[in-house]
DSSP file (Angstrom, degrees, kcal/mol; ACC not computed):
  #  RESIDUE AA STRUCTURE BP1 BP2  ACC     N-H-->O    O-->H-N    N-H-->O    O-->H-N    TCO  KAPPA ALPHA  PHI   PSI    X-CA   Y-CA   Z-CA
    1    1 A M              0   0    0      0, 0.0    70,-0.2     0, 0.0     3,-0.1   0.000 360.0 360.0 360.0 123.6    7.6  -10.4    7.2
    2    2 A D        +     0   0    0      1,-0.2     2,-0.4    68,-0.2    69,-0.1   0.381 360.0  60.4-144.4   6.5   10.4   -7.8    6.8
    3    3 A Q        +     0   0    0     67,-0.4    67,-2.4     2,-0.0     2,-0.3  -1.000  52.8 171.4-138.2 139.8    9.5   -5.4    4.1
    4    4 A G  E     -A   69   0A   0     -2,-0.4    46,-1.1    44,-0.3     2,-0.3  -0.795  14.9-150.5-132.2 177.6    6.6   -3.0    3.8
    5    5 A R  E     -Ab  68  50A   0     63,-1.9    63,-2.6    -2,-0.3     2,-0.5  -0.988  18.5-124.3-146.6 153.2    5.5   -0.2    1.7
    6    6 A G  E     -Ab  67  51A   0     44,-2.2    46,-2.7    -2,-0.3     2,-0.6  -0.872  24.3-153.9 -96.7 129.7    3.4    2.9    2.2
    7    7 A A  E     -Ab  66  52A   0     59,-3.5    59,-2.0    -2,-0.5     2,-0.7  -0.919   4.2-149.3-108.5 119.5    0.4    3.1   -0.2
    8    8 A L  E     -Ab  65  53A   0     44,-3.1    46,-3.0    -2,-0.6     2,-0.8  -0.794  11.9-150.1 -84.5 117.0   -0.9    6.6   -1.0
    9    9 A D  E     -Ab  64  54A   0     55,-2.3    55,-2.2    -2,-0.7    46,-0.2  -0.811  24.0-176.8 -92.1 108.3   -4.7    6.1   -1.7
   10   10 A L  E     - b   0  55A   0     44,-2.9    46,-2.7    -2,-0.8    53,-0.1  -0.925  23.3-135.6-121.2 118.9   -5.5    8.9   -4.1
   11   11 A P    >>  -     0   0    0      0, 0.0     3,-1.5     0, 0.0     4,-1.3  -0.262  37.8-104.0 -60.2 158.5   -8.8    9.9   -5.7
   12   12 A R  H 3> S+     0   0    0     46,-2.2     4,-0.6    44,-0.3     3,-0.2   0.824 116.2  61.7 -57.2 -35.4   -8.7   10.5   -9.4
   13   13 A D  H 34 S+     0   0    0     46,-2.0    -1,-0.3     1,-0.2     4,-0.2   0.693 117.3  27.9 -70.9 -16.4   -8.9   14.3   -9.0
   14   14 A V  H <> S+     0   0    0     -3,-1.5     4,-2.5    45,-0.1     5,-0.3   0.469  93.8  95.5-117.8  -5.0   -5.6   14.5   -7.1
   15   15 A H  H  X S+     0   0    0     -4,-1.3     4,-2.5    -3,-0.2     5,-0.2   0.921  86.1  45.9 -56.7 -51.5   -3.7   11.5   -8.4
   16   16 A G  H  X S+     0   0    0     -4,-0.6     4,-2.1     1,-0.2    -1,-0.2   0.923 115.5  45.2 -60.5 -47.3   -1.7   13.3  -11.1
   17   17 A A  H  > S+     0   0    0      1,-0.2     4,-2.4     2,-0.2    -1,-0.2   0.887 113.8  49.8 -65.1 -39.2   -0.6   16.2   -8.9
   18   18 A E  H  X S+     0   0    0     -4,-2.5     4,-2.8     2,-0.2     5,-0.3   0.887 108.6  52.8 -67.5 -38.5    0.3   13.9   -6.0
   19   19 A A  H  X S+     0   0    0     -4,-2.5     4,-2.1    -5,-0.3    -2,-0.2   0.926 111.3  46.5 -62.3 -44.0    2.3   11.6   -8.2
   20   20 A V  H  X S+     0   0    0     -4,-2.1     4,-2.3    -5,-0.2     5,-0.2   0.930 113.8  49.2 -62.4 -45.6    4.3   14.6   -9.5
   21   21 A F  H  X S+     0   0    0     -4,-2.4     4,-2.8     1,-0.2    -2,-0.2   0.950 114.2  42.5 -60.1 -52.8    4.8   15.9   -5.9
   22   22 A W  H  X S+     0   0    0     -4,-2.8     4,-2.4     1,-0.2     6,-0.2   0.846 112.8  53.7 -67.9 -33.6    6.0   12.7   -4.4
   23   23 A S  H  X>S+     0   0    0     -4,-2.1     5,-1.7    -5,-0.3     4,-0.9   0.935 113.8  42.2 -63.4 -46.0    8.2   11.9   -7.4
   24   24 A A  H  <5S+     0   0    0     -4,-2.3     3,-0.3    -5,-0.2    -2,-0.2   0.914 114.6  51.2 -66.5 -42.5    9.9   15.3   -7.0
   25   25 A L  H  <5S+     0   0    0     -4,-2.8    -2,-0.2     1,-0.2    -1,-0.2   0.905 117.9  37.0 -62.5 -42.8   10.1   15.1   -3.2
   26   26 A L  H  <5S-     0   0    0     -4,-2.4    -1,-0.2     2,-0.2    -2,-0.2   0.516 105.3-127.8 -90.1  -5.5   11.7   11.6   -3.3
   27   27 A G  T  <5S+     0   0    0     -4,-0.9    -3,-0.2    -3,-0.3    -4,-0.1   0.850  71.5 105.5  66.1  36.0   13.9   12.3   -6.3
   28   28 A A      < -     0   0    0     -5,-1.7    -1,-0.2    -6,-0.2    -2,-0.2  -0.996  69.4-107.8-146.1 146.7   12.8    9.2   -8.2
   29   29 A P        -     0   0    0      0, 0.0    13,-3.0     0, 0.0     2,-0.4  -0.265  30.9-112.0 -73.6 161.4   10.4    8.7  -11.2
   30   30 A V  E     -C   41   0A   0     11,-0.2     2,-0.4     9,-0.0    11,-0.2  -0.788  29.3-159.2 -90.7 134.0    7.0    7.1  -11.1
   31   31 A T  E     -C   40   0A   0      9,-3.2     9,-2.3    -2,-0.4     2,-0.1  -0.963  17.2-124.1-116.3 130.6    6.7    3.7  -12.8
   32   32 A A  E     -C   39   0A   0     -2,-0.4     7,-0.3     7,-0.2     2,-0.1  -0.468  29.3-169.4 -68.7 140.5    3.4    2.2  -13.9
   33   33 A L        -     0   0    0      5,-2.2     2,-0.2     2,-0.3    -1,-0.1  -0.220  50.8 -24.2-109.5-155.6    2.6   -1.2  -12.5
   34   34 A D  S  > S-     0   0    0     -2,-0.1     4,-0.8     2,-0.1     3,-0.4  -0.367 114.2 -28.4 -59.7 120.4   -0.2   -3.6  -13.4
   35   35 A G  T  4 S-     0   0    0      1,-0.2    -2,-0.3    -2,-0.2     3,-0.2  -0.046  95.1 -62.0  68.0-171.5   -3.1   -1.7  -15.0
   36   36 A A  T  4 S+     0   0    0      1,-0.2    -1,-0.2    -4,-0.1    19,-0.1   0.525 119.8  76.5 -88.0  -7.2   -4.0    1.9  -14.3
   37   37 A E  T  4 S+     0   0    0     -3,-0.4    18,-3.4     1,-0.1     2,-0.4   0.845  95.3  40.2 -76.3 -33.4   -4.8    1.4  -10.7
   38   38 A F  E  <  + D   0  54A   0     -4,-0.8    -5,-2.2    -3,-0.2     2,-0.3  -0.930  52.3 156.3-125.8 141.5   -1.2    1.2   -9.3
   39   39 A S  E     -CD  32  53A   0     14,-2.0    14,-3.5    -2,-0.4     2,-0.3  -0.906  21.8-150.1-142.9 172.2    2.1    2.9   -9.9
   40   40 A A  E     -CD  31  52A   0     -9,-2.3    -9,-3.2    -2,-0.3     2,-0.5  -0.990  22.6-111.7-146.5 151.8    5.1    3.3   -7.7
   41   41 A I  E     -CD  30  51A   0     10,-2.6    10,-0.5    -2,-0.3   -11,-0.2  -0.742  53.6-103.2 -77.2 126.8    8.0    5.6   -6.9
   42   42 A D        -     0   0    0    -13,-3.0     2,-0.4    -2,-0.5    -1,-0.1  -0.286  41.4-118.7 -54.5 131.4   11.1    3.8   -8.1
   43   43 A R        -     0   0    0      2,-0.0    -1,-0.1   -15,-0.0     7,-0.1  -0.589  26.9-165.1 -82.0 129.1   12.8    2.5   -5.0
   44   44 A R    >   -     0   0    0     -2,-0.4     3,-1.8     1,-0.1   -16,-0.0  -0.806  33.2-112.6-104.8 153.5   16.3    3.7   -4.2
   45   45 A P  T 3  S+     0   0    0      0, 0.0    -1,-0.1     0, 0.0    -2,-0.0   0.807 114.9  56.6 -56.9 -31.1   18.5    1.9   -1.7
   46   46 A E  T 3  S+     0   0    0      2,-0.0    -3,-0.0     3,-0.0     3,-0.0   0.606  84.4  94.7 -81.4  -8.9   18.4    4.8    0.7
   47   47 A L    <   -     0   0    0     -3,-1.8     3,-0.0     1,-0.1   -21,-0.0  -0.704  69.7-146.9 -80.9 129.3   14.5    4.9    0.9
   48   48 A P  S    S+     0   0    0      0, 0.0     2,-0.3     0, 0.0   -44,-0.3   0.731  76.8  11.2 -71.3 -20.6   13.4    2.8    3.9
   49   49 A M  S    S-     0   0    0    -46,-0.1     2,-0.2   -43,-0.0   -44,-0.2  -0.983  82.2 -99.6-151.7 161.2   10.2    1.6    2.2
   50   50 A R  E     -b    5   0A   0    -46,-1.1   -44,-2.2    -2,-0.3     2,-0.6  -0.594  30.4-139.5 -81.7 143.3    8.6    1.5   -1.2
   51   51 A V  E     -bD   6  41A   0    -10,-0.5   -10,-2.6    -2,-0.2     2,-0.4  -0.929  17.6-165.9-108.3 116.6    5.9    4.2   -2.0
   52   52 A L  E     -bD   7  40A   0    -46,-2.7   -44,-3.1    -2,-0.6     2,-0.6  -0.825  10.8-147.5-100.5 137.4    2.9    2.8   -3.9
   53   53 A L  E     -bD   8  39A   0    -14,-3.5   -14,-2.0    -2,-0.4     2,-0.7  -0.938  14.1-165.2-106.1 116.2    0.5    5.2   -5.6
   54   54 A H  E     -bD   9  38A   0    -46,-3.0   -44,-2.9    -2,-0.6     2,-0.8  -0.896  10.6-147.9-107.7 110.6   -3.0    3.7   -5.6
   55   55 A R  E     -b   10   0A   0    -18,-3.4   -46,-0.1    -2,-0.7   -43,-0.1  -0.689  21.8-145.6 -79.2 113.0   -5.5    5.4   -7.9
   56   56 A L        -     0   0    0    -46,-2.7   -44,-0.3    -2,-0.8   -41,-0.1  -0.351  15.6-124.7 -76.8 158.9   -8.9    5.0   -6.2
   57   57 A G  S    S+     0   0    0    -46,-0.1     2,-0.2    -2,-0.1    -1,-0.1   0.695  84.9  96.4 -74.1 -19.8  -12.1    4.6   -8.1
   58   58 A E        -     0   0    0      1,-0.1   -46,-2.2   -46,-0.0   -45,-0.2  -0.487  69.5-144.8 -75.6 141.9  -13.7    7.6   -6.4
   59   59 A A  S    S+     0   0    0    -48,-0.2   -46,-2.0    -2,-0.2     2,-0.3   0.874  78.3  12.2 -73.4 -38.2  -13.5   10.9   -8.3
   60   60 A R  S    S+     0   0    0    -48,-0.2    -1,-0.1   -47,-0.1   -48,-0.1  -0.890  77.6  95.1-137.7 163.9  -13.0   13.1   -5.3
   61   61 A G        -     0   0    0     -2,-0.3     2,-0.1   -50,-0.1   -47,-0.1  -0.792  69.2 -41.7 140.9 179.0  -12.2   12.9   -1.6
   62   62 A P        -     0   0    0      0, 0.0     2,-0.2     0, 0.0   -48,-0.0  -0.447  53.2-116.3 -76.9 147.2   -9.3   13.0    0.7
   63   63 A A        -     0   0    0     -2,-0.1     2,-0.3   -53,-0.1   -53,-0.2  -0.575  41.2-177.5 -72.8 145.8   -5.9   11.5    0.0
   64   64 A R  E     -A    9   0A   0    -55,-2.2   -55,-2.3    -2,-0.2     2,-0.3  -0.819  16.3-141.8-136.8 175.2   -5.1    8.7    2.5
   65   65 A I  E     +A    8   0A   0     -2,-0.3     2,-0.3   -57,-0.3   -57,-0.2  -0.995  16.4 174.3-141.0 147.3   -2.3    6.3    3.3
   66   66 A H  E     -A    7   0A   0    -59,-2.0   -59,-3.5    -2,-0.3     2,-0.3  -0.976  29.0-112.7-145.5 160.6   -2.1    2.7    4.4
   67   67 A L  E     -A    6   0A   0     38,-0.5    40,-2.8    -2,-0.3     2,-0.5  -0.720  15.6-157.1 -93.5 143.5    0.7    0.2    5.0
   68   68 A D  E     -Ae   5 107A   0    -63,-2.6   -63,-1.9    -2,-0.3     2,-0.5  -0.993  12.6-160.0-113.7 124.1    1.2   -3.0    2.9
   69   69 A L  E     -Ae   4 108A   0     38,-2.8    40,-2.9    -2,-0.5   -65,-0.2  -0.927   9.8-139.6-110.6 125.0    3.1   -5.6    4.8
   70   70 A A  E     + e   0 109A   0    -67,-2.4   -67,-0.4    -2,-0.5     2,-0.3  -0.547  27.3 166.4 -85.0 145.3    4.8   -8.4    2.7
   71   71 A T        -     0   0    0     38,-1.4     3,-0.3    40,-0.8    -2,-0.0  -0.989  39.7-143.4-152.5 154.7    4.9  -12.0    3.8
   72   72 A D  S    S+     0   0    0     -2,-0.3     2,-0.1     1,-0.2    38,-0.1   0.370 102.9  42.2 -99.2   3.9    5.7  -15.4    2.4
   73   73 A D     >  +     0   0    0      1,-0.1     4,-2.4     2,-0.0    -1,-0.2  -0.588  66.4 174.0-146.1  78.9    2.9  -17.1    4.4
   74   74 A R  H  > S+     0   0    0     -3,-0.3     4,-3.2     1,-0.2     5,-0.3   0.895  76.5  53.3 -59.8 -46.1   -0.2  -14.8    4.3
   75   75 A P  H  > S+     0   0    0      0, 0.0     4,-2.2     0, 0.0    -1,-0.2   0.924 113.7  43.6 -57.0 -43.0   -2.7  -17.2    6.1
   76   76 A A  H  > S+     0   0    0      2,-0.2     4,-1.9     1,-0.2    -2,-0.2   0.901 115.5  48.4 -67.8 -39.9   -0.3  -17.6    9.0
   77   77 A E  H  X S+     0   0    0     -4,-2.4     4,-2.2     2,-0.2    -1,-0.2   0.910 111.3  49.4 -68.6 -41.4    0.5  -13.9    9.1
   78   78 A V  H  X S+     0   0    0     -4,-3.2     4,-2.7     1,-0.2     5,-0.2   0.918 109.8  52.2 -62.1 -42.6   -3.2  -12.8    9.0
   79   79 A A  H  X S+     0   0    0     -4,-2.2     4,-2.2    -5,-0.3    -1,-0.2   0.892 108.2  51.5 -60.2 -39.2   -3.9  -15.3   11.8
   80   80 A R  H  X S+     0   0    0     -4,-1.9     4,-0.9     2,-0.2    -1,-0.2   0.914 110.8  47.8 -63.6 -42.7   -1.1  -13.7   13.9
   81   81 A H  H ><>S+     0   0    0     -4,-2.2     5,-2.3     1,-0.2     3,-0.6   0.912 110.5  51.2 -64.6 -43.0   -2.6  -10.2   13.2
   82   82 A L  H ><5S+     0   0    0     -4,-2.7     3,-1.5     1,-0.2    -1,-0.2   0.893 106.4  55.4 -61.2 -39.0   -6.1  -11.4   14.2
   83   83 A G  H 3<5S+     0   0    0     -4,-2.2    -1,-0.2     1,-0.3    -2,-0.2   0.751 104.8  54.0 -64.2 -24.1   -4.7  -12.8   17.4
   84   84 A L  T <<5S-     0   0    0     -4,-0.9    -1,-0.3    -3,-0.6    -2,-0.2   0.407 132.8 -88.3 -91.2   1.5   -3.3   -9.4   18.2
   85   85 A G  T < 5S+     0   0    0     -3,-1.5    -3,-0.2     1,-0.3    -2,-0.1   0.441  80.1 138.3 110.2   0.4   -6.7   -7.8   17.8
   86   86 A A      < -     0   0    0     -5,-2.3     2,-0.4    -6,-0.1    -1,-0.3  -0.342  43.5-138.2 -71.1 160.8   -6.9   -6.9   14.1
   87   87 A V  E     -F   99   0A   0     12,-2.3    12,-2.4    -2,-0.0     2,-0.3  -0.984  14.3-123.7-122.5 132.1  -10.2   -7.5   12.2
   88   88 A Q  E     +F   98   0A   0     -2,-0.4    10,-0.2    10,-0.2     3,-0.1  -0.605  28.3 177.1 -75.9 130.9  -10.3   -8.9    8.7
   89   89 A V  E     -     0   0A   0      8,-3.0     2,-0.3     1,-0.4     9,-0.2   0.854  62.6 -19.5 -98.4 -51.8  -12.2   -6.6    6.3
   90   90 A V  E     -F   97   0A   0      7,-1.3     7,-3.1     2,-0.0     2,-0.5  -0.980  53.1-137.5-159.5 147.4  -11.8   -8.4    2.9
   91   91 A E  E     -F   96   0A   0     -2,-0.3     5,-0.2     5,-0.2    -3,-0.0  -0.947  20.7-174.3-112.2 127.9   -9.6  -11.0    1.3
   92   92 A H        -     0   0    0      3,-3.3     3,-0.1    -2,-0.5    -2,-0.0  -0.636  43.4 -96.1-108.1 170.1   -8.4  -10.6   -2.3
   93   93 A P  S    S+     0   0    0      0, 0.0     3,-0.1     0, 0.0    -1,-0.0   0.828 121.5  19.9 -58.2 -32.8   -6.4  -13.1   -4.3
   94   94 A Q  S    S+     0   0    0      1,-0.2    16,-2.3    15,-0.0     2,-0.3   0.409 128.4  27.7-121.1   1.7   -3.0  -11.6   -3.5
   95   95 A W  E     - G   0 109A   0     14,-0.2    -3,-3.3    -3,-0.1     2,-0.4  -0.992  59.2-138.8-157.8 159.2   -3.7   -9.5   -0.3
   96   96 A T  E     -FG  91 108A   0     12,-2.4    12,-2.2    -2,-0.3     2,-0.5  -0.985  18.0-140.7-122.2 131.3   -5.9   -9.3    2.8
   97   97 A V  E     -FG  90 107A   0     -7,-3.1    -8,-3.0    -2,-0.4    -7,-1.3  -0.800  26.5-179.3 -92.4 129.7   -7.3   -6.0    4.1
   98   98 A L  E     -FG  88 106A   0      8,-3.3     8,-2.2    -2,-0.5     2,-0.5  -0.838  22.9-139.1-123.8 161.4   -7.3   -5.7    7.9
   99   99 A R  E     -FG  87 105A   0    -12,-2.4   -12,-2.3    -2,-0.3     6,-0.2  -0.992  22.4-138.1-120.7 126.9   -8.4   -3.0   10.4
  100  100 A D    >   -     0   0    0      4,-3.0     3,-1.8    -2,-0.5   -14,-0.1  -0.179  35.4 -91.4 -77.0 177.8   -6.2   -2.4   13.4
  101  101 A R  T 3  S+     0   0    0      1,-0.3    -1,-0.1     2,-0.1   -15,-0.0   0.729 127.8  52.9 -64.9 -22.1   -7.5   -1.9   16.9
  102  102 A A  T 3  S-     0   0    0      2,-0.1    -1,-0.3     0, 0.0    -2,-0.0   0.480 123.5-102.7 -90.5  -3.4   -7.6    1.9   16.3
  103  103 A G  S <  S+     0   0    0     -3,-1.8     2,-0.3     1,-0.3    -2,-0.1   0.472  73.5 140.9  99.4   2.9   -9.6    1.5   13.1
  104  104 A L        -     0   0    0      1,-0.0    -4,-3.0    -5,-0.0    -1,-0.3  -0.609  46.5-130.4 -82.7 138.2   -6.9    2.1   10.5
  105  105 A L  E     + G   0  99A   0     -2,-0.3   -38,-0.5    -6,-0.2     2,-0.3  -0.604  35.1 157.9 -84.6 146.6   -6.9   -0.1    7.4
  106  106 A Y  E     - G   0  98A   0     -8,-2.2    -8,-3.3    -2,-0.2     2,-0.3  -0.955  27.9-125.3-157.0 168.7   -3.7   -1.9    6.2
  107  107 A C  E     -eG  68  97A   0    -40,-2.8   -38,-2.8    -2,-0.3     2,-0.5  -0.919   3.0-152.4-125.3 147.5   -2.9   -4.9    4.0
  108  108 A V  E     -eG  69  96A   0    -12,-2.2   -12,-2.4    -2,-0.3     2,-0.2  -0.987  32.5-165.2-110.9 124.6   -0.9   -8.1    4.3
  109  109 A T  E     -eG  70  95A   0    -40,-2.9   -38,-1.4    -2,-0.5   -14,-0.2  -0.706  34.0-127.0-116.5 160.7    0.3   -9.1    0.9
  110  110 A D        +     0   0    0    -16,-2.3   -15,-0.1    -2,-0.2   -40,-0.1   0.368  67.4 127.9 -82.7   4.1    1.7  -12.1   -0.9
  111  111 A R  S    S-     0   0    0    -17,-0.2   -40,-0.8   -42,-0.1    -2,-0.1  -0.348  72.0-103.6 -60.4 142.7    4.7  -10.1   -2.1
  112  112 A R        -     0   0    0    -42,-0.1    -1,-0.1     1,-0.1   -40,-0.1  -0.506  36.7-115.8 -68.1 128.9    8.0  -11.8   -1.2
  113  113 A P              0   0    0      0, 0.0    -1,-0.1     0, 0.0   -42,-0.1  -0.312 360.0 360.0 -59.8 151.3    9.7  -10.1    1.7
  114  114 A A              0   0    0     -3,-0.1    -2,-0.1   -44,-0.1  -110,-0.0   0.401 360.0 360.0  81.0 360.0   13.0   -8.4    0.8
C-alpha cells in the first residue's frame, strides 16, 4: 500500500459549495466519477494525495473527512489492520470500512497503489 486519498464526506446541502471551495483552493477542476455519489479534484503531480468528494445520502449535517488507502491485496491488508487494533465496520465489493483505535473511520480499497 503506497497511495492514499482524502475523502471529504459532504451532506447534500453543502456538497456544491464545498466542491467549489476545494477546487479553487487546490487550483484544479472537479471531475465526476461513477454516478452522482463521487467526484474528485483532478490530481496534479505536486498534490501529495488525491481529494475525493463523497456526496452523502444525508440532506444535512457536518462535513467530515476520512482516508482511503489503496492496496493490491485487500484481504491481507485488512487482516494487518485488524492485527494492529482496527475494527471492521462493513465490507463492500471494492472497499472495506474500518474503525481505528481512536474511533475514526477509514477505508482500505482495491484501487491499485501508485
